[in-house]
C-alpha positions in Angstrom: -7.6 -3.6 -16.6 -4.4 -4.2 -18.6 -4.0 -7.8 -19.8 -0.6 -7.7 -21.5 0.9 -9.5 -18.6 -0.4 -12.6 -20.2 1.5 -12.3 -23.5 4.2 -9.6 -23.2 7.5 -11.4 -22.5 9.1 -8.3 -21.2 6.6 -8.1 -18.4 7.8 -11.5 -17.1 11.2 -10.0 -16.8 10.0 -8.1 -13.7 8.2 -10.7 -11.7 7.7 -8.5 -8.7 5.6 -6.0 -10.7 4.0 -8.9 -12.7 2.8 -10.6 -9.5 1.4 -7.3 -8.2 -0.6 -6.8 -11.4 -1.7 -10.4 -11.5 -3.0 -10.1 -7.9 -4.9 -7.0 -8.8 -6.4 -8.7 -11.8 -7.9 -11.3 -9.6 -10.3 -8.7 -8.2 -11.8 -8.4 -11.7 -12.6 -12.1 -12.0 -11.0 -15.5 -12.7 -11.0 -15.3 -16.6 -10.2 -12.4 -18.9 -10.4 -11.9 -22.7 -7.0 -11.1 -24.3 -6.8 -9.6 -27.7 -3.5 -8.5 -29.3 -2.2 -7.7 -32.7 0.7 -10.1 -32.2 -1.2 -13.2 -31.0 -4.4 -15.0 -31.8 -7.2 -14.0 -29.2 -7.5 -16.2 -26.1 -9.0 -16.3 -22.6 -6.5 -15.8 -19.7 -7.6 -18.0 -16.9 -6.1 -17.0 -13.5 -8.6 -18.4 -11.0 -7.2 -21.4 -9.1 -10.5 -23.3 -9.1 -11.1 -22.5 -12.8 -7.7 -23.8 -13.8 -8.3 -26.9 -11.8 -11.7 -27.4 -13.4 -10.2 -27.2 -16.9 -7.4 -29.6 -15.9 -10.0 -32.1 -14.6 -11.8 -32.1 -18.0 -9.3 -33.0 -20.8 -12.2 -34.2 -22.8 -13.5 -30.7 -23.0 -10.2 -28.8 -23.2 -7.5 -30.3 -25.4 -3.8 -29.6 -25.6 -3.9 -29.9 -29.3 -3.5 -28.1 -31.7 -1.4 -25.6 -29.7 -0.2 -26.2 -26.1 1.8 -23.1 -25.7 1.1 -19.4 -26.6 2.5 -18.7 -30.0 2.7 -15.4 -31.9 1.1 -14.9 -35.3 4.6 -14.5 -36.8 5.8 -17.7 -35.2 2.8 -19.6 -36.5 3.6 -18.4 -40.0 7.3 -19.3 -39.7 6.5 -22.7 -38.3 4.0 -23.5 -41.1 6.6 -22.5 -43.6 9.2 -24.7 -42.1 7.0 -27.8 -42.0 6.7 -30.4 -39.2 7.5 -29.6 -35.5 8.8 -31.9 -32.7 5.8 -33.3 -30.8 6.2 -33.7 -27.1 4.0 -35.0 -24.2 2.7 -31.5 -23.7 1.3 -31.4 -27.2 -0.6 -34.7 -26.9 -4.1 -35.7 -25.8 -5.5 -39.1 -25.1 -5.1 -41.8 -26.2 -1.6 -40.8 -27.4 -0.6 -39.0 -24.2 -1.5 -42.0 -22.1 0.5 -44.4 -24.3 3.6 -42.2 -24.4 3.6 -41.2 -20.8 3.3 -44.8 -19.7 6.7 -45.5 -21.4 8.7 -43.7 -18.7 6.2 -43.3 -15.9 7.9 -45.9 -13.6 11.1 -43.9 -13.7 9.5 -40.8 -12.1 7.1 -42.4 -9.6 8.1 -41.8 -5.9 9.5 -45.3 -5.5 11.6 -44.8 -8.7 13.1 -41.5 -7.8 14.0 -42.5 -4.2 16.8 -44.5 -5.6 18.4 -41.1 -6.6 18.5 -39.9 -2.9 22.2 -40.7 -2.4 23.2 -39.0 -5.6 21.1 -35.9 -4.7 22.8 -35.7 -1.3 26.2 -35.8 -3.1 25.2 -33.0 -5.4 23.9 -31.0 -2.4 27.2 -31.5 -0.6 28.9 -30.2 -3.7 26.7 -27.2 -3.7 27.7 -26.5 -0.1 31.4 -26.8 -1.1 30.8 -24.3 -4.0 29.3 -21.9 -1.5 32.2 -22.2 0.9 34.7 -21.7 -2.0 32.9 -18.5 -3.1 34.1 -16.7 0.0 30.9 -14.9 0.9 29.5 -13.8 -2.4 28.0 -15.8 -5.2 25.6 -15.7 -8.1 23.5 -18.6 -6.8 21.6 -19.1 -10.0 24.7 -19.5 -12.2 27.0 -21.2 -9.8 24.6 -23.6 -8.1 21.0 -23.7 -9.3 21.4 -24.3 -13.0 24.1 -26.9 -12.5 22.5 -29.1 -9.9 19.3 -30.4 -11.7 21.1 -30.4 -15.0 23.5 -33.0 -13.6 20.6 -35.0 -12.2 18.4 -35.2 -15.3 21.2 -35.7 -17.8 22.8 -38.5 -15.7 19.3 -40.2 -15.7 19.3 -39.9 -19.5 22.9 -41.3 -19.5 24.5 -38.4 -21.3 28.3 -37.8 -21.0 29.3 -35.0 -18.6 31.2 -33.3 -21.4 27.8 -32.6 -23.1 26.2 -30.9 -20.1 27.3 -27.3 -21.1 25.9 -27.9 -24.6 22.5 -29.0 -23.2 22.4 -26.0 -20.8 23.1 -23.6 -23.6 20.5 -25.2 -25.9 17.9 -25.2 -23.1 18.5 -21.5 -22.4 18.2 -20.7 -26.1 15.0 -22.7 -26.4 13.1 -21.3 -23.4 14.8 -17.9 -23.6 14.2 -17.3 -27.3 12.6 -13.9 -26.5 15.2 -12.8 -24.0 18.1 -10.7 -25.4 20.6 -12.2 -23.0 19.6 -15.8 -23.7 18.4 -16.0 -27.3 20.5 -17.1 -30.2 21.2 -14.4 -32.7 19.1 -15.1 -35.8 18.0 -13.1 -38.7 15.8 -15.6 -40.6 13.1 -18.1 -39.5 15.4 -20.9 -40.5 18.2 -19.5 -38.2 15.7 -19.1 -35.3 14.6 -22.7 -35.7 18.2 -23.9 -35.6 18.0 -24.5 -31.9 15.3 -27.1 -32.4 17.3 -28.7 -35.2 20.4 -28.8 -33.0 18.4 -30.7 -30.4 17.1 -33.0 -33.2 20.6 -33.7 -34.5 22.1 -34.4 -31.1 19.3 -36.8 -30.1 19.2 -38.5 -33.5 22.8 -39.5 -32.9 22.0 -40.6 -29.4 19.1 -42.7 -30.5 21.3 -44.5 -33.1 23.9 -45.2 -30.5 21.4 -46.5 -27.9 19.7 -48.8 -30.4 23.0 -50.3 -31.4 24.2 -50.6 -27.8 21.4 -50.3 -25.3 22.3 -49.5 -21.6 20.2 -49.2 -18.5 19.6 -45.4 -18.8 16.5 -43.5 -19.7 17.9 -42.6 -23.2 18.0 -46.3 -24.1 14.4 -46.8 -22.9 13.2 -43.9 -25.1 15.4 -44.9 -28.1 14.0 -48.4 -28.0 10.5 -47.6 -26.9 7.5 -48.8 -28.7 3.9 -47.5 -29.0 1.2 -50.0 -30.0 4.0 -52.5 -30.8 5.8 -50.1 -33.2 8.9 -48.0 -32.7 8.1 -44.4 -31.9 8.1 -42.0 -34.9 11.2 -39.8 -35.1 9.5 -36.5 -34.2 7.9 -38.0 -31.1 11.2 -39.7 -30.1 12.9 -36.4 -30.4 10.1 -34.7 -28.5 10.5 -37.1 -25.6 14.2 -36.4 -25.2 13.7 -32.6 -25.5 10.9 -32.3 -22.9 12.9 -34.4 -20.3 16.3 -32.9 -21.0 15.1 -29.3 -20.9 12.0 -29.0 -18.6 13.6 -31.7 -16.4 16.2 -29.3 -15.2 15.4 -25.7 -16.1 12.2 -25.6 -14.0 13.8 -27.1 -11.0 16.7 -24.7 -11.2 14.2 -21.8 -11.3 12.5 -22.9 -8.1 15.9 -23.4 -6.4 16.9 -19.8 -7.2 13.5 -18.4 -6.3 13.7 -20.2 -2.9 17.2 -19.1 -2.1 16.3 -15.5 -3.0 13.2 -15.5 -0.9 15.2 -16.7 2.1 17.7 -14.0 1.5 15.0 -11.3 1.3 13.1 -12.7 4.4 15.6 -13.1 7.2 12.8 -14.1 9.6 11.8 -17.0 7.4 15.5 -18.0 7.0 15.9 -18.0 10.8 12.7 -19.9 11.3 13.9 -22.6 8.8 17.3 -22.9 10.5 15.5 -23.3 13.9 13.1 -25.9 12.6 14.4 -27.9 9.6 11.3 -30.1 9.7 9.7 -27.2 7.8 11.8 -27.8 4.7 9.3 -29.9 2.8 6.6 -27.3 3.3 9.1 -24.5 2.5 9.9 -26.2 -0.7 6.2 -26.2 -1.7 6.0 -22.4 -0.9 9.1 -21.9 -3.1 7.6 -23.8 -6.0 4.3 -21.9 -5.6 5.9 -18.5 -5.9 8.3 -19.6 -8.6 5.8 -21.3 -10.9 8.5 -21.5 -13.6 6.0 -23.0 -16.1 4.0 -19.8 -16.5 1.3 -21.3 -18.6 -0.1 -23.9 -20.9 -2.8 -23.5 -23.5 -6.0 -25.5 -24.0 -8.7 -25.4 -26.8 -12.4 -25.8 -26.0 -13.9 -28.6 -28.0 -17.5 -27.5 -27.4 -19.5 -24.5 -26.1 -19.0 -24.4 -22.3 -18.5 -22.1 -19.4 -15.5 -21.2 -17.3 -15.9 -19.1 -14.1 -19.3 -18.0 -15.2 -17.9 -16.8 -18.6 -19.4 -18.5 -21.7 -16.6 -20.0 -23.8 -17.2 -21.0 -27.4 -16.1 -24.1 -29.2 -12.7 -23.5 -30.7 -11.8 -20.8 -28.2 -8.2 -20.8 -26.9 -7.5 -20.6 -23.2 -4.3 -19.8 -21.3 -4.0 -21.7 -17.9 -1.8 -19.2 -16.2 -0.3 -21.2 -13.3 1.8 -18.3 -12.1 -1.3 -16.2 -11.6 -3.5 -19.0 -10.3 -0.9 -19.6 -7.5 -1.6 -16.1 -6.3 -5.3 -16.5 -6.1 -6.4 -14.8 -2.9 -9.4 -17.1 -2.7 -7.0 -19.9 -2.2 -3.9 -18.4 -0.6 -4.1 -15.7 2.2 -1.7 -12.8 1.5 -0.5 -14.6 -1.6 2.5 -12.3 -2.3 4.1 -13.1 1.0 6.7 -15.9 1.5 5.6 -18.1 4.4 7.4 -21.3 4.9 4.7 -22.4 7.3 1.8 -21.7 5.0 -0.8 -24.4 5.8 -1.9 -25.0 2.2 1.3 -24.3 0.3 1.0 -27.7 -1.3 -2.3 -26.6 -2.9 -0.2 -24.8 -5.6 -0.6 -26.0 -9.2 2.8 -25.2 -10.4 3.1 -28.8 -11.6 -0.3 -28.7 -13.3 -3.0 -31.2 -12.4 -4.7 -34.3 -13.7 -3.5 -36.3 -16.8 -0.8 -33.7 -17.5 0.6 -33.5 -14.0 4.3 -32.9 -14.3 6.1 -36.2 -14.9 9.1 -35.1 -12.8 7.3 -33.4 -9.9 8.5 -35.9 -7.3 12.1 -35.8 -8.5 12.0 -32.0 -8.4 10.7 -32.0 -4.8 13.4 -34.4 -3.7 16.1 -32.3 -5.3 14.9 -29.1 -3.6 14.5 -30.8 -0.2 18.0 -32.3 -0.4 19.6 -29.0 -1.4 17.9 -26.9 1.2 18.5 -29.4 3.9 22.2 -29.1 3.3 22.3 -25.4 2.7 20.3 -24.4 5.8 22.6 -26.5 8.0 25.7 -24.8 6.6 24.8 -21.2 6.0 24.8 -18.9 9.0 23.7 -15.5 7.4 22.2 -14.7 4.1 21.2 -11.5 2.2 20.9 -10.2 -1.4 24.1 -8.8 -2.8 22.4 -6.9 -5.7 19.3 -7.1 -7.9 18.3 -10.5 -9.2 17.3 -10.7 -12.9 14.6 -12.8 -14.6 14.4 -14.1 -18.1 11.9 -12.4 -20.4 9.9 -15.4 -21.5 6.2 -16.1 -21.5 6.2 -20.0 -21.3 9.1 -21.2 -19.0 11.2 -18.6 -17.2 13.2 -18.1 -14.1 16.1 -16.1 -12.7 19.1 -15.4 -14.8 21.2 -14.2 -11.8 20.7 -14.2 -8.1 23.6 -12.4 -6.4 23.9 -13.3 -2.7 26.1 -12.4 0.3 26.5 -14.9 3.0 28.5 -16.5 5.8 29.0 -20.2 6.4 28.9 -22.1 9.7 32.1 -23.7 10.9 30.5 -27.0 11.6 31.2 -28.4 8.1 28.9 -30.3 5.8 26.1 -32.5 7.3 
Protein backbone atom coordinates (compact mmCIF):
# COMPACT_ATOMS: atom_id res chain seq x y z
CA UNK A 1 0.00 0.00 0.00
CA UNK A 2 1.37 3.43 -0.96
CA UNK A 3 2.04 5.71 2.00
CA UNK A 4 3.23 8.86 0.26
CA UNK A 5 -0.14 10.45 1.06
CA UNK A 6 1.39 11.17 4.46
CA UNK A 7 4.31 13.29 3.31
CA UNK A 8 3.83 14.29 -0.34
CA UNK A 9 2.40 17.80 -0.35
CA UNK A 10 1.18 17.43 -3.93
CA UNK A 11 -1.14 14.61 -2.90
CA UNK A 12 -2.90 16.99 -0.50
CA UNK A 13 -3.69 19.21 -3.49
CA UNK A 14 -6.30 16.65 -4.59
CA UNK A 15 -8.18 15.88 -1.41
CA UNK A 16 -10.88 13.81 -3.11
CA UNK A 17 -8.26 11.29 -4.24
CA UNK A 18 -6.37 11.68 -0.97
CA UNK A 19 -9.45 10.79 1.08
CA UNK A 20 -10.19 7.77 -1.10
CA UNK A 21 -6.65 6.45 -0.59
CA UNK A 22 -6.71 7.21 3.13
CA UNK A 23 -9.95 5.26 3.49
CA UNK A 24 -8.43 2.30 1.63
CA UNK A 25 -5.39 2.47 3.89
CA UNK A 26 -7.63 1.93 6.92
CA UNK A 27 -8.25 -1.61 5.69
CA UNK A 28 -4.55 -2.33 6.21
CA UNK A 29 -4.48 -1.19 9.83
CA UNK A 30 -4.42 1.90 12.04
CA UNK A 31 -0.65 2.55 11.88
CA UNK A 32 1.82 2.39 9.00
CA UNK A 33 5.58 2.70 8.69
CA UNK A 34 6.65 5.52 6.37
CA UNK A 35 10.15 5.76 4.97
CA UNK A 36 11.23 8.33 2.41
CA UNK A 37 14.48 9.76 1.15
CA UNK A 38 13.16 13.26 1.80
CA UNK A 39 12.02 12.83 5.43
CA UNK A 40 13.17 11.09 8.59
CA UNK A 41 11.25 7.80 9.03
CA UNK A 42 8.02 7.89 11.05
CA UNK A 43 4.82 6.01 11.86
CA UNK A 44 1.65 7.27 10.18
CA UNK A 45 -1.21 6.85 12.68
CA UNK A 46 -4.64 6.97 11.04
CA UNK A 47 -6.87 5.04 13.44
CA UNK A 48 -9.29 7.26 15.37
CA UNK A 49 -8.87 5.25 18.59
CA UNK A 50 -5.10 5.13 18.19
CA UNK A 51 -4.79 8.88 17.68
CA UNK A 52 -6.98 9.43 20.75
CA UNK A 53 -4.84 7.04 22.79
CA UNK A 54 -1.68 8.97 21.92
CA UNK A 55 -3.37 12.30 22.69
CA UNK A 56 -4.42 10.96 26.09
CA UNK A 57 -0.83 10.15 27.02
CA UNK A 58 1.37 13.22 26.58
CA UNK A 59 3.76 11.71 29.14
CA UNK A 60 4.51 8.91 26.63
CA UNK A 61 4.32 10.90 23.38
CA UNK A 62 5.87 14.37 23.40
CA UNK A 63 5.49 17.30 21.02
CA UNK A 64 9.16 18.10 21.35
CA UNK A 65 11.57 18.05 19.63
CA UNK A 66 9.52 18.23 16.39
CA UNK A 67 5.77 18.89 16.37
CA UNK A 68 5.35 19.06 12.58
CA UNK A 69 6.69 16.88 9.77
CA UNK A 70 9.85 18.43 8.43
CA UNK A 71 12.05 17.43 5.52
CA UNK A 72 15.71 16.55 5.84
CA UNK A 73 16.58 19.64 3.83
CA UNK A 74 14.50 21.89 6.05
CA UNK A 75 16.12 20.43 9.16
CA UNK A 76 19.55 21.24 7.76
CA UNK A 77 18.49 24.75 6.75
CA UNK A 78 16.92 25.46 10.13
CA UNK A 79 19.98 24.23 12.01
CA UNK A 80 22.14 26.48 9.85
CA UNK A 81 19.94 29.49 10.59
CA UNK A 82 19.89 28.94 14.37
CA UNK A 83 16.95 29.37 16.76
CA UNK A 84 13.32 29.01 15.67
CA UNK A 85 10.14 30.59 16.98
CA UNK A 86 8.61 28.38 19.67
CA UNK A 87 4.81 28.13 19.82
CA UNK A 88 2.29 26.29 21.98
CA UNK A 89 2.32 23.36 19.56
CA UNK A 90 6.04 22.85 20.21
CA UNK A 91 5.69 22.72 24.00
CA UNK A 92 5.15 19.94 26.51
CA UNK A 93 4.30 20.20 30.20
CA UNK A 94 5.11 22.10 32.30
CA UNK A 95 5.80 24.89 29.76
CA UNK A 96 2.69 24.18 27.69
CA UNK A 97 0.43 24.41 30.74
CA UNK A 98 1.95 27.71 31.86
CA UNK A 99 1.84 29.36 28.45
CA UNK A 100 -1.65 28.15 27.55
CA UNK A 101 -3.02 29.45 30.86
CA UNK A 102 -2.00 32.96 29.84
CA UNK A 103 -4.79 33.31 27.24
CA UNK A 104 -7.08 30.43 28.17
CA UNK A 105 -9.86 32.65 29.55
CA UNK A 106 -10.14 34.51 26.23
CA UNK A 107 -11.10 31.35 24.36
CA UNK A 108 -13.36 29.56 26.84
CA UNK A 109 -17.06 29.36 25.84
CA UNK A 110 -18.02 32.15 28.23
CA UNK A 111 -15.26 34.31 26.82
CA UNK A 112 -16.02 33.88 23.14
CA UNK A 113 -19.78 34.38 23.58
CA UNK A 114 -19.11 38.08 23.95
CA UNK A 115 -18.10 37.98 20.27
CA UNK A 116 -21.55 36.85 19.09
CA UNK A 117 -22.84 40.26 18.01
CA UNK A 118 -19.64 40.95 16.06
CA UNK A 119 -19.83 37.53 14.40
CA UNK A 120 -23.42 38.20 13.36
CA UNK A 121 -22.32 41.54 11.85
CA UNK A 122 -19.62 39.79 9.83
CA UNK A 123 -22.10 37.11 8.76
CA UNK A 124 -24.48 39.81 7.53
CA UNK A 125 -21.57 41.35 5.60
CA UNK A 126 -20.90 37.95 4.02
CA UNK A 127 -24.54 37.82 2.88
CA UNK A 128 -24.18 41.32 1.42
CA UNK A 129 -21.05 40.20 -0.43
CA UNK A 130 -22.97 37.27 -1.89
CA UNK A 131 -25.82 39.52 -3.00
CA UNK A 132 -23.41 41.96 -4.63
CA UNK A 133 -21.71 39.13 -6.55
CA UNK A 134 -24.75 38.69 -8.81
CA UNK A 135 -24.93 34.93 -8.77
CA UNK A 136 -21.29 33.81 -9.06
CA UNK A 137 -18.49 34.04 -6.52
CA UNK A 138 -15.20 32.55 -5.43
CA UNK A 139 -16.47 31.84 -1.95
CA UNK A 140 -13.05 31.11 -0.52
CA UNK A 141 -11.40 34.33 -1.70
CA UNK A 142 -14.34 36.70 -1.29
CA UNK A 143 -15.90 35.39 1.93
CA UNK A 144 -14.11 32.59 3.78
CA UNK A 145 -10.58 33.97 4.08
CA UNK A 146 -11.84 37.41 5.09
CA UNK A 147 -14.36 36.54 7.79
CA UNK A 148 -12.18 34.77 10.42
CA UNK A 149 -9.23 37.01 9.63
CA UNK A 150 -11.27 40.00 10.76
CA UNK A 151 -12.33 38.12 13.90
CA UNK A 152 -8.95 36.98 15.17
CA UNK A 153 -7.00 40.10 14.24
CA UNK A 154 -9.61 42.32 15.89
CA UNK A 155 -9.22 40.21 19.05
CA UNK A 156 -5.50 40.82 18.85
CA UNK A 157 -6.20 44.51 18.33
CA UNK A 158 -4.39 44.89 15.00
CA UNK A 159 -5.32 47.79 12.70
CA UNK A 160 -7.53 46.87 9.75
CA UNK A 161 -4.91 48.24 7.33
CA UNK A 162 -2.65 45.36 8.40
CA UNK A 163 -5.14 42.58 7.60
CA UNK A 164 -4.00 42.04 3.98
CA UNK A 165 -0.40 41.79 5.17
CA UNK A 166 -1.32 39.15 7.78
CA UNK A 167 -3.30 37.19 5.21
CA UNK A 168 -0.39 37.15 2.76
CA UNK A 169 2.12 36.13 5.44
CA UNK A 170 -0.17 33.35 6.67
CA UNK A 171 -0.63 31.95 3.18
CA UNK A 172 3.12 32.07 2.59
CA UNK A 173 3.79 30.35 5.91
CA UNK A 174 1.31 27.47 5.55
CA UNK A 175 1.55 27.35 1.76
CA UNK A 176 5.34 27.28 1.59
CA UNK A 177 5.22 24.16 -0.61
CA UNK A 178 2.41 25.37 -2.88
CA UNK A 179 3.55 27.11 -6.11
CA UNK A 180 0.59 29.51 -5.96
CA UNK A 181 1.10 30.57 -2.35
CA UNK A 182 4.81 30.25 -1.57
CA UNK A 183 7.16 33.20 -1.58
CA UNK A 184 9.71 32.99 -4.32
CA UNK A 185 13.04 32.17 -2.70
CA UNK A 186 16.36 30.82 -3.87
CA UNK A 187 18.25 30.48 -0.60
CA UNK A 188 17.42 29.13 2.89
CA UNK A 189 17.70 32.68 4.23
CA UNK A 190 15.14 33.93 1.71
CA UNK A 191 12.78 31.05 2.45
CA UNK A 192 13.02 31.86 6.15
CA UNK A 193 12.18 35.50 5.53
CA UNK A 194 8.45 34.84 6.04
CA UNK A 195 9.13 33.93 9.67
CA UNK A 196 11.43 36.92 10.06
CA UNK A 197 8.71 39.20 8.68
CA UNK A 198 6.32 37.89 11.32
CA UNK A 199 9.01 38.39 13.95
CA UNK A 200 9.68 41.99 12.92
CA UNK A 201 5.98 42.87 12.80
CA UNK A 202 5.19 41.46 16.22
CA UNK A 203 8.37 42.85 17.78
CA UNK A 204 7.14 46.33 16.90
CA UNK A 205 3.67 45.44 18.20
CA UNK A 206 5.11 44.15 21.48
CA UNK A 207 7.07 47.36 22.06
CA UNK A 208 3.98 49.45 21.37
CA UNK A 209 1.74 47.42 23.70
CA UNK A 210 4.30 47.48 26.50
CA UNK A 211 4.51 51.26 26.29
CA UNK A 212 0.75 51.73 25.88
CA UNK A 213 -1.22 48.64 26.97
CA UNK A 214 -4.85 48.30 25.86
CA UNK A 215 -7.55 45.72 26.57
CA UNK A 216 -6.76 43.53 23.55
CA UNK A 217 -5.12 40.12 23.36
CA UNK A 218 -1.90 41.56 21.92
CA UNK A 219 -1.41 43.58 25.11
CA UNK A 220 -1.97 40.49 27.24
CA UNK A 221 0.69 38.58 25.29
CA UNK A 222 3.14 41.50 25.18
CA UNK A 223 2.95 41.95 28.94
CA UNK A 224 2.47 38.29 29.87
CA UNK A 225 4.69 36.68 32.45
CA UNK A 226 5.71 33.08 33.00
CA UNK A 227 6.92 32.13 36.48
CA UNK A 228 6.94 35.84 37.31
CA UNK A 229 9.23 36.77 34.43
CA UNK A 230 8.47 38.32 31.00
CA UNK A 231 8.16 35.76 28.24
CA UNK A 232 11.31 35.23 26.18
CA UNK A 233 11.25 36.89 22.76
CA UNK A 234 10.93 33.71 20.70
CA UNK A 235 8.06 32.41 22.83
CA UNK A 236 6.32 35.80 22.67
CA UNK A 237 6.62 35.82 18.89
CA UNK A 238 5.43 32.23 18.77
CA UNK A 239 2.30 33.12 20.71
CA UNK A 240 1.37 35.88 18.28
CA UNK A 241 2.10 33.76 15.22
CA UNK A 242 0.07 30.71 16.27
CA UNK A 243 -2.98 32.83 17.16
CA UNK A 244 -2.76 35.22 14.20
CA UNK A 245 -2.29 32.45 11.63
CA UNK A 246 -3.97 29.26 12.83
CA UNK A 247 -6.72 31.37 14.38
CA UNK A 248 -8.12 32.29 10.98
CA UNK A 249 -6.64 30.03 8.30
CA UNK A 250 -8.13 26.82 9.68
CA UNK A 251 -11.57 28.33 10.22
CA UNK A 252 -11.58 29.71 6.69
CA UNK A 253 -10.75 26.23 5.40
CA UNK A 254 -13.75 24.71 7.19
CA UNK A 255 -16.05 27.49 5.92
CA UNK A 256 -15.02 26.82 2.33
CA UNK A 257 -15.26 23.05 2.73
CA UNK A 258 -18.73 23.36 4.23
CA UNK A 259 -20.02 25.65 1.51
CA UNK A 260 -18.59 23.44 -1.23
CA UNK A 261 -20.16 20.33 0.33
CA UNK A 262 -23.55 22.02 0.42
CA UNK A 263 -23.16 23.02 -3.24
CA UNK A 264 -22.21 19.48 -4.22
CA UNK A 265 -25.01 17.89 -2.19
CA UNK A 266 -28.30 19.65 -2.98
CA UNK A 267 -30.24 17.19 -0.83
CA UNK A 268 -28.20 18.24 2.22
CA UNK A 269 -28.59 21.92 1.32
CA UNK A 270 -32.36 21.50 1.05
CA UNK A 271 -32.44 19.58 4.32
CA UNK A 272 -30.54 22.33 6.12
CA UNK A 273 -32.80 25.06 4.74
CA UNK A 274 -35.84 23.08 5.86
CA UNK A 275 -34.40 22.49 9.34
CA UNK A 276 -31.89 25.16 10.44
CA UNK A 277 -31.71 23.51 13.87
CA UNK A 278 -29.29 21.08 12.18
CA UNK A 279 -26.70 23.84 11.66
CA UNK A 280 -24.60 23.05 14.78
CA UNK A 281 -24.37 19.39 13.75
CA UNK A 282 -23.74 20.35 10.12
CA UNK A 283 -20.84 22.50 11.27
CA UNK A 284 -19.26 19.51 13.03
CA UNK A 285 -19.60 17.48 9.82
CA UNK A 286 -17.98 20.28 7.83
CA UNK A 287 -15.08 20.39 10.28
CA UNK A 288 -14.72 16.59 10.23
CA UNK A 289 -14.36 16.47 6.46
CA UNK A 290 -12.23 19.58 6.27
CA UNK A 291 -9.69 18.68 9.01
CA UNK A 292 -7.51 21.64 7.93
CA UNK A 293 -4.77 20.75 10.42
CA UNK A 294 -3.76 17.61 8.61
CA UNK A 295 -1.37 16.34 11.27
CA UNK A 296 0.85 16.84 14.27
CA UNK A 297 3.94 14.83 15.16
CA UNK A 298 4.78 13.11 18.46
CA UNK A 299 7.92 11.38 19.73
CA UNK A 300 7.75 8.21 21.85
CA UNK A 301 9.72 8.61 25.07
CA UNK A 302 9.86 4.89 25.81
CA UNK A 303 9.21 1.55 24.14
CA UNK A 304 5.45 1.12 23.82
CA UNK A 305 2.70 -0.12 21.50
CA UNK A 306 0.20 1.63 19.24
CA UNK A 307 -2.62 -0.31 17.62
CA UNK A 308 -0.82 -3.57 18.26
CA UNK A 309 2.35 -2.26 16.61
CA UNK A 310 5.53 -2.10 18.75
CA UNK A 311 6.92 1.44 18.78
CA UNK A 312 10.46 2.08 20.00
CA UNK A 313 11.71 4.87 22.22
CA UNK A 314 12.60 7.83 20.02
CA UNK A 315 10.28 6.83 17.19
CA UNK A 316 8.46 9.64 15.43
CA UNK A 317 4.68 9.37 14.93
CA UNK A 318 2.35 11.38 12.71
CA UNK A 319 -1.14 11.83 14.13
CA UNK A 320 -2.99 12.22 10.86
CA UNK A 321 -6.26 13.88 11.85
CA UNK A 322 -7.57 14.09 8.29
CA UNK A 323 -7.30 10.30 7.95
CA UNK A 324 -8.50 9.53 11.49
CA UNK A 325 -11.68 11.50 10.76
CA UNK A 326 -12.36 9.02 7.95
CA UNK A 327 -11.97 5.92 10.14
CA UNK A 328 -14.82 3.58 9.13
CA UNK A 329 -14.73 1.99 12.60
CA UNK A 330 -15.84 5.37 13.94
CA UNK A 331 -17.86 6.91 11.08
CA UNK A 332 -20.26 5.01 8.82
CA UNK A 333 -19.74 5.80 5.13
CA UNK A 334 -17.03 8.32 6.13
CA UNK A 335 -16.59 9.93 2.70
CA UNK A 336 -20.22 11.06 2.60
CA UNK A 337 -21.41 14.48 3.75
CA UNK A 338 -24.27 13.95 6.18
CA UNK A 339 -25.46 16.97 8.15
CA UNK A 340 -27.49 14.66 10.39
CA UNK A 341 -24.60 12.31 11.21
CA UNK A 342 -25.27 11.21 14.78
CA UNK A 343 -21.62 11.23 15.87
CA UNK A 344 -20.23 14.06 13.74
CA UNK A 345 -18.94 15.70 16.90
CA UNK A 346 -16.67 12.70 17.51
CA UNK A 347 -14.23 14.14 15.00
CA UNK A 348 -10.78 15.07 16.25
CA UNK A 349 -10.03 17.92 13.87
CA UNK A 350 -9.31 20.09 16.92
CA UNK A 351 -7.05 17.48 18.49
CA UNK A 352 -7.74 16.16 21.96
CA UNK A 353 -6.44 16.39 25.51
CA UNK A 354 -3.87 18.93 26.66
CA UNK A 355 -3.31 20.21 23.12
CA UNK A 356 -6.99 20.57 22.21
CA UNK A 357 -7.28 23.61 19.94
CA UNK A 358 -7.36 26.83 21.95
CA UNK A 359 -9.77 28.48 19.51
CA UNK A 360 -12.14 25.56 18.91
CA UNK A 361 -15.18 27.21 20.52
CA UNK A 362 -14.62 30.46 18.65
CA UNK A 363 -14.31 28.59 15.34
CA UNK A 364 -17.58 26.77 16.00
CA UNK A 365 -19.38 30.03 16.78
CA UNK A 366 -18.07 31.65 13.60
CA UNK A 367 -19.21 28.75 11.44
CA UNK A 368 -22.62 28.54 13.09
CA UNK A 369 -23.23 32.26 12.70
CA UNK A 370 -22.09 32.33 9.07
CA UNK A 371 -24.15 29.35 7.95
CA UNK A 372 -27.21 30.50 9.88
CA UNK A 373 -27.17 33.70 7.84
CA UNK A 374 -26.22 32.09 4.53
CA UNK A 375 -28.80 29.30 4.67
CA UNK A 376 -31.58 31.81 5.36
CA UNK A 377 -30.57 33.98 2.40
CA UNK A 378 -29.47 31.57 -0.36
CA UNK A 379 -32.16 29.96 -2.46
CA UNK A 380 -30.13 27.74 -4.83
CA UNK A 381 -26.48 26.71 -4.77
CA UNK A 382 -24.17 24.73 -7.07
CA UNK A 383 -20.49 24.53 -8.04
CA UNK A 384 -19.42 26.88 -10.83
CA UNK A 385 -16.16 25.10 -11.61
CA UNK A 386 -13.48 23.00 -9.97
CA UNK A 387 -12.39 23.98 -6.47
CA UNK A 388 -8.63 23.99 -5.82
CA UNK A 389 -6.75 23.01 -2.66
CA UNK A 390 -3.33 24.11 -1.42
CA UNK A 391 -0.47 21.64 -1.65
CA UNK A 392 0.62 21.55 1.98
CA UNK A 393 1.22 18.69 4.41
CA UNK A 394 0.61 20.53 7.70
CA UNK A 395 -2.25 23.05 7.37
CA UNK A 396 -4.14 23.36 4.12
CA UNK A 397 -7.53 24.16 2.69
CA UNK A 398 -9.12 25.45 -0.46
CA UNK A 399 -7.52 28.14 -2.59
CA UNK A 400 -10.65 28.72 -4.65
CA UNK A 401 -14.29 27.61 -4.40
CA UNK A 402 -16.25 28.90 -7.41
CA UNK A 403 -20.01 28.84 -6.80
CA UNK A 404 -23.19 29.69 -8.68
CA UNK A 405 -26.23 30.67 -6.64
CA UNK A 406 -29.44 32.63 -6.32
CA UNK A 407 -30.50 34.62 -3.28
CA UNK A 408 -33.87 34.82 -1.57
CA UNK A 409 -35.80 38.06 -1.77
CA UNK A 410 -36.49 38.12 1.96
CA UNK A 411 -33.38 40.06 2.87
CA UNK A 412 -30.93 39.41 5.61
CA UNK A 413 -32.13 37.86 8.89
